[in-house]
N, C-alpha and C positions, 0 to 999 in steps of 0.2 A: 524853711530856713532854720527853724528852731530844732527840727529833727536832725538836720545835718550837723549842727553844732554839737548836739548831744552824742551823735555817733562818733564825731571826731574826738571828743573828750574821752569817750569810752575806749576808743582805739588807742589813744595815748596811754590811758591807764593800763590796759592790757599789755601794751608794748613795754611799759615801765616795769610791770610785775614780771614779765618774761625775762627782761634784761637783768633784773635783780636776782632772779632764780639762777640764771646762768652764771652771773658773777659770783654768787655765793658758793656755787659748786666749785668753781675754780679756786676761790680763796680757801675753802676748807680742804681741798685736795692739796694745796701748797703747804698747809699746816701739818699734814700727816703724810709725809712722803713714804712711798713703799720701800721695801727692802732694796738695798743697793747691791748690785752684782759685783763681787770682788774682782772678777775678770775685767769688768768695765772700769773700775777704779784703777786697776793696774795699767790698762791700755791708755787711759787718759793721762796718768802720770808719765808714762813713756812718751806720749805725744807731746807733753809739755816740755820735755827735755830736748826735743828736736830743735836744732839751730835754725837760723834764718834760711829761707829757701831762696835760691838764686832766681831773681826775676829779671827779665830783660825784654827788649822790644826790637823787632826788625823794622828798619826804616828803608823804604824803597824810593823815597824822594828826599832831596836835600832841602828841608824846610827849616829855617832858623827858629821859627816860632815853636815848632815841635821840640827841638832840642832845648829851648828855654823851658818849655813845659816839663820835660823829663828831668831837668835839674831840680 
């Protein structure tokens, strides 16, 4: 039973170290962004200018609850 407890603690320590390494890589990558593609910046700016898109639904049954939901 003592060996099982030691193995469980060791596994938790290894998992914690692995998680810390992965998280630190993501955090340091976020601090140093790569070069930004000017075309991507232009495309995103154009996309931001797009107006609302017409969304609608087709209803094949006359269900009052559905109409209330859509309002």
